[in-house]
C-alpha positions in Angstrom: 296.9 73.0 226.9 294.2 72.8 229.5 291.6 75.6 229.9 290.0 75.9 233.3 286.4 76.9 233.0 284.4 77.9 236.1 280.9 79.1 236.5 280.5 82.7 235.8 278.0 84.3 238.1 275.4 86.5 236.6 275.8 90.1 237.6 272.7 92.1 238.2 272.8 95.8 238.5 270.0 97.6 240.2 269.5 101.1 239.0 266.4 102.9 240.0 264.5 103.5 243.3 263.0 100.6 245.2 260.7 101.9 247.8 259.8 98.8 249.8 262.8 96.7 249.0 264.5 96.3 252.4 264.4 92.6 252.2 265.5 92.4 248.6 268.6 94.6 249.3 269.5 92.2 252.2 268.9 89.3 249.9 271.1 90.8 247.2 273.8 91.6 249.7 273.8 88.0 251.0 273.8 86.6 247.4 276.7 88.8 246.4 278.6 87.8 249.5 278.2 84.1 248.8 279.3 84.7 245.2 282.4 86.5 246.4 283.1 83.5 248.7 282.7 81.0 245.9 285.0 83.1 243.6 287.6 83.3 246.4 287.5 79.5 246.7 287.8 79.2 242.9 290.8 81.5 243.0 292.4 79.3 245.7 291.7 76.3 243.5 293.3 77.8 240.5 296.4 78.7 242.5 296.7 75.2 243.9 295.9 73.4 240.6 298.9 71.6 239.1 297.5 71.0 235.6 297.7 73.7 233.0 300.3 76.3 232.1 301.3 79.1 234.4 300.0 81.6 231.8 296.6 80.0 231.8 296.5 80.0 235.6 297.4 83.7 235.6 294.7 84.6 233.1 292.1 82.6 235.0 293.2 84.2 238.3 292.9 87.7 236.8 289.4 87.0 235.5 288.3 85.8 238.9 289.9 88.7 240.6 288.1 91.1 238.3 284.8 89.4 239.0 285.5 89.7 242.7 286.2 93.4 242.3 283.0 94.0 240.4 281.0 92.2 243.0 282.7 94.1 245.8 281.7 97.4 244.1 278.1 96.2 243.8 278.2 95.1 247.5 279.5 98.6 248.6 276.7 100.3 246.5 274.0 98.1 248.1 275.4 98.7 251.6 275.3 102.4 251.0 271.7 102.2 249.7 270.7 100.1 252.7 272.3 102.6 255.1 270.5 105.5 253.4 267.2 103.8 253.6 267.8 103.0 257.3 268.7 106.7 258.0 265.5 107.8 256.2 263.4 105.4 258.3 265.1 106.7 261.5 264.5 110.3 260.5 260.8 109.5 259.8 260.4 107.8 263.2 262.1 110.7 265.0 260.0 113.3 263.4 256.9 111.4 264.5 258.2 111.1 268.1 259.2 114.8 268.4 255.7 116.2 268.5 255.0 116.6 272.2 251.5 118.1 271.8 250.2 115.7 269.2 246.7 114.6 270.2 245.6 111.1 269.9 242.2 109.5 270.6 243.2 108.6 274.1 244.8 111.9 275.2 242.7 114.5 273.3 241.1 117.3 275.3 238.1 119.3 274.1 238.2 122.9 275.1 235.2 125.1 274.7 235.3 128.9 275.0 
């Protein structure tokens, strides 16, 4: 009986607020995407492997599919978090731009009565 062992990616869950982590969210998204790609390739390799029993292949394929599902859920969560942060930044920028009569050093008028 041959057991097919593949590298198991470490899963990191991020719970908590990250204020200035725009780059780290993007990095996490790209890392998870590459892990999904590697696992998908492993799944193809398991399916095309001729050694081992069908039952072993089925178990290995199920394990890989479960890992892919977990990574996809993490990816969706990170994408939602990234979208929320982007919406917050846009709202902050719009609220700054809405003030028509906001004086600056170059357009301030002193009025004396």
